[in-house]
Structures are given as structure tokens and as C-alpha cells.
C-alpha positions in Angstrom: 0.0 0.0 0.0 1.2 3.5 -0.8 1.1 6.1 2.0 0.8 9.7 1.0 2.1 12.1 3.5 0.7 15.3 1.9 -2.0 16.0 -0.6 -1.2 15.8 -4.3 -1.9 19.1 -6.0 -2.0 20.0 -9.7 1.1 22.2 -9.1 3.0 19.1 -8.1 1.6 16.9 -10.9 2.1 19.4 -13.7 5.9 18.7 -14.1 5.2 15.0 -14.2 2.4 15.5 -16.8 4.7 17.6 -18.9 7.2 14.7 -19.1 4.6 12.4 -20.6 4.6 12.0 -24.4 2.2 14.3 -26.2 -0.1 11.4 -27.0 -0.3 10.3 -23.4 -0.9 13.9 -22.2 -3.8 14.2 -24.7 -5.3 10.9 -23.5 -5.1 12.1 -19.9 -6.8 15.4 -20.8 -9.6 13.6 -22.7 -10.0 11.1 -19.8 -10.3 13.9 -17.3 -12.7 15.9 -19.4 -14.9 12.8 -19.9 -14.9 12.1 -16.2 -15.8 15.7 -15.2 -18.5 15.6 -17.9 -19.9 12.5 -16.3 -19.7 13.9 -12.8 -21.5 17.1 -13.9 -24.3 15.0 -15.6 -24.7 12.9 -12.4 -25.0 16.0 -10.3 -27.7 17.5 -12.5 -29.5 14.2 -12.5 -29.3 13.9 -8.7 -30.7 17.4 -8.3 -33.6 16.5 -10.6 -32.6 19.2 -13.1 -32.4 16.7 -16.0 -33.9 13.3 -16.8 -31.8 10.2 -16.8 -31.8 10.1 -20.6 -30.7 13.8 -20.9 -28.0 13.3 -18.2 -26.6 10.4 -20.3 -26.7 12.6 -23.4 -24.8 15.3 -21.5 -22.2 12.8 -20.3 -21.8 11.6 -23.9 -22.7 8.0 -23.2 -25.6 5.6 -23.7 -28.4 5.6 -21.1 -27.5 2.1 -20.0 -23.8 3.1 -19.6 -25.1 6.1 -17.5 -27.1 3.7 -15.3 -24.0 1.5 -14.8 -22.0 4.7 -13.9 -24.6 5.5 -11.2 -24.4 2.0 -9.8 -20.6 2.1 -9.8 -20.7 5.3 -7.7 -23.3 3.7 -5.4 -26.1 6.0 -6.5 -29.5 4.2 -6.3 -32.2 5.0 -8.7 -35.7 5.0 -7.2 -38.5 4.5 -9.6 -42.0 5.2 -8.5 -44.9 3.2 -10.0 -48.6 2.9 -9.4 -49.9 0.1 -7.3 -50.8 -3.2 -9.0 -54.5 -2.4 -8.4 -54.2 1.0 -10.1 -52.4 -0.6 -13.1 -55.0 -3.4 -13.3 -57.8 -0.8 -13.3 -56.2 1.0 -16.2 -55.5 -2.2 -18.2 -59.0 -3.7 -17.7 -60.7 -1.6 -20.4 -58.0 -2.6 -22.9 -58.5 -6.3 -22.0 -62.2 -6.0 -22.5 -61.8 -4.3 -25.8 -59.3 -7.0 -26.9 -61.7 -9.8 -25.8 -64.6 -8.3 -27.7 -62.6 -7.8 -30.9 -61.3 -11.3 -30.8 -64.8 -12.6 -30.1 -66.1 -10.7 -33.2 -63.4 -12.2 -35.4 -64.3 -15.7 -34.3 -68.0 -15.2 -35.0 -67.1 -13.8 -38.5 -64.9 -16.8 -39.2 -67.8 -19.2 -38.4 
């Protein structure tokens, strides 16, 4: 295990970063930008300022990837749904309509 005696600052990292090859510096910059983009999108989502889909779009990733990122950071999504009784009450008219139409088809076939 590495023990750090004092905090690492950008000032201390800068000379080390400058020693990296240009390609590696660019990859590091892109990685940091992507991570900060994701963090900003997560923050907006947590504050209910954007939907999950919009947050994923802002982060530049697919919605499922965004959900995985939330889970990886220990952020739980709570989805509210109606009770089973309320859903059944809404579905009942559709079921009746479906039954009546299929009954009409059978009588026409006979």
C-alpha cells in the first residue's frame, strides 16, 4: 500500500504530466474531461434538473452506460410506479376491448 504524506496538487503533478509523451498527455486530458462531464451530468440528474436520458446525453454516453456509472458510484435509482390495483384498473378496459374484438373475429370466421 502507498502512503501519501501530503495531498497531491495540480502544481506538483504538472511537471510530471509535462514529461509524458504528447499522445499520453492528450489521452489524460480527454479522460479527465470525460470524467468531469460524467460527474456534472450525475450531479444534474441527482438534483432532478435533468432526466436520466438527458444526463446520459450530456455525459456523452448511452443511457445504459449512465445507469452503470450511477451504480458504480453507489447511486441508487428510485422508480415510483402505481400500485398493482391501479395498473390493473387501467388495463381492464383494454383487455375487455381486446376480448370483444377477438370474439367478433371468431364469429365472423364461423
